C-alpha positions in Angstrom: 103.6 98.4 85.2 100.3 98.0 83.4 97.7 95.7 84.9 97.6 92.2 83.4 94.4 91.3 81.5 92.9 87.9 82.3 89.9 86.3 80.7 87.9 84.0 83.1 87.7 81.2 83.9 91.2 81.2 85.5 93.6 78.7 83.8 96.3 76.7 85.6 98.8 78.9 83.8 97.1 82.0 85.2 97.0 80.6 88.7 100.7 79.7 88.6 101.8 83.0 87.2 99.9 85.3 89.5 101.8 86.7 92.5 100.7 88.7 95.5 100.6 92.3 94.6 99.9 91.9 90.9 97.4 94.3 89.4 94.9 92.5 87.2 91.9 93.4 85.0 89.4 90.5 84.9 86.9 89.9 82.1 84.3 87.1 81.9 81.9 85.5 84.3 81.9 85.8 88.1 79.3 84.8 90.6 78.2 86.9 93.6 77.7 85.4 97.1 77.9 86.9 100.6 77.3 85.6 104.1 73.7 84.4 103.8 74.2 82.7 100.5 77.4 80.9 101.7 75.6 79.7 104.9 72.6 78.4 102.9 74.8 76.6 100.3 76.8 74.8 103.0 73.7 74.0 105.0 71.9 72.6 102.0 74.9 70.6 100.9 74.8 68.9 104.4 71.1 68.0 103.6 72.2 66.5 100.2 71.1 69.5 98.0 73.5 70.2 95.2 75.2 73.7 95.1 73.3 76.1 92.8 76.5 76.6 90.7 79.3 74.3 89.7 82.3 76.0 91.4 84.9 74.2 89.3 87.2 76.9 88.0 84.9 79.8 89.0 85.4 83.1 90.8 83.1 84.5 93.5 82.8 88.2 94.1 81.8 89.0 97.7 79.3 91.7 97.0 75.7 92.7 97.8 74.9 95.2 95.0 72.5 98.0 95.5 69.4 98.1 93.2 70.1 99.4 89.8 68.7 102.7 88.6 66.7 102.9 85.4 69.0 102.1 82.4 71.8 100.6 84.5 72.8 97.0 84.7 73.5 97.1 88.5 73.7 99.5 91.3 76.8 100.3 93.4 78.8 97.1 93.7 81.7 97.4 96.1 83.4 94.5 97.8 82.3 93.0 101.1 84.7 92.2 103.9 85.9 88.7 103.0 86.7 87.4 106.5 82.9 86.9 107.0 83.1 84.0 104.5 86.2 82.3 106.0 84.1 79.6 107.7 82.7 78.5 104.4 85.6 79.1 102.0 87.6 75.9 102.5 84.6 73.8 101.5 84.0 75.8 98.3 87.7 75.5 97.4 87.4 71.7 97.8 84.6 71.9 95.3 86.9 73.6 92.7 86.5 77.4 93.4 89.6 79.0 91.9 89.2 82.7 92.9 87.5 85.1 95.2 87.2 88.9 95.1 86.6 90.9 98.2 88.4 93.1 100.7 90.4 92.6 103.9 92.5 89.8 105.4 91.7 86.0 105.3 92.4 83.7 108.2 95.2 81.2 108.1 92.9 78.2 107.3 91.7 80.0 104.1 95.3 81.0 103.1 96.4 77.3 103.6 93.4 76.1 101.6 94.3 78.6 98.8 97.7 77.0 98.5 96.4 73.4 98.8 93.7 73.9 96.2 95.6 76.3 93.9 93.3 79.3 94.1 93.8 83.0 94.5 92.2 85.8 96.5 91.8 89.1 94.7 91.2 92.5 96.4 88.9 95.1 95.0 89.1 98.7 96.2 86.5 99.4 98.9 85.0 102.9 98.5 85.0 102.7 94.7 81.7 100.8 94.4 80.2 103.2 91.8 83.3 103.0 89.6 83.6 99.2 89.9 80.0 98.8 88.8 81.0 100.3 85.4 83.0 97.1 84.7 79.8 95.0 85.2 78.1 94.5 81.8 75.3 92.1 82.8 73.8 90.8 86.0 71.3 87.9 86.5 70.0 86.4 89.7 70.5 82.6 89.5 69.7 81.4 93.1 68.3 82.5 96.4 66.3 85.4 95.1 64.6 85.7 98.5 67.9 86.9 99.9 67.6 90.2 98.0 71.0 91.9 97.6 72.6 88.7 98.9 71.1 86.5 96.2 73.6 84.7 94.0 74.1 86.5 90.7 75.9 85.7 87.5 77.9 88.8 86.4 79.6 89.4 83.1 82.5 91.7 83.8 85.0 93.6 81.6 88.3 94.9 82.7 87.3 94.6 86.4 90.2 96.1 88.4 91.6 93.9 91.2 95.0 93.0 92.7 96.2 89.7 94.0 96.2 89.6 97.8 96.9 85.8 98.3 98.5 83.6 95.6 98.8 79.8 95.2 102.4 80.0 96.4 101.6 81.4 99.9 102.2 85.0 99.0 100.3 87.6 101.0 100.4 91.2 100.0 99.4 92.4 103.5 102.2 90.4 105.2 104.7 91.6 102.6 103.6 95.2 103.0 104.0 95.1 106.8 107.4 93.4 106.4 108.6 96.1 104.0 107.3 98.8 106.4 109.2 97.3 109.4 112.5 96.9 107.5 
């Protein structure tokens, strides 16, 4: 089956139709943020400082891209292990975040929050960072430039390959895969 093409931001119809295991090609705007940016955003919010982006309907890609070479938009841009953001994810979902891209399992609190706030977790293939970066058409630092590779960037992506790991219905491709293997 061919991957489904989705133009961001995610719509309610997109969110309801996506199922764990679906292959998807995303196009549109995503924001990057890793551990240090997540920590700073949540700490600043506690101090009354507004998040640097409006998360309503947005997708975050957990990536710390390498510097770009001359003539390139971005360097290698493979996914970061998502579990490192689990502490902060429920708060961002409360603020309207609708999707995340990364690699690896999420904890139960995050999976429950995905169902509650109707959001999805996409997986990108680790080890294919150079290939993934070809889907990134523009990159602009928009916050926390002092964090270097962990600064928040606005990326324009085209046919960015992902698969749905966790959907809004409680589906989990990792759990489903283990269950199939055991049966």
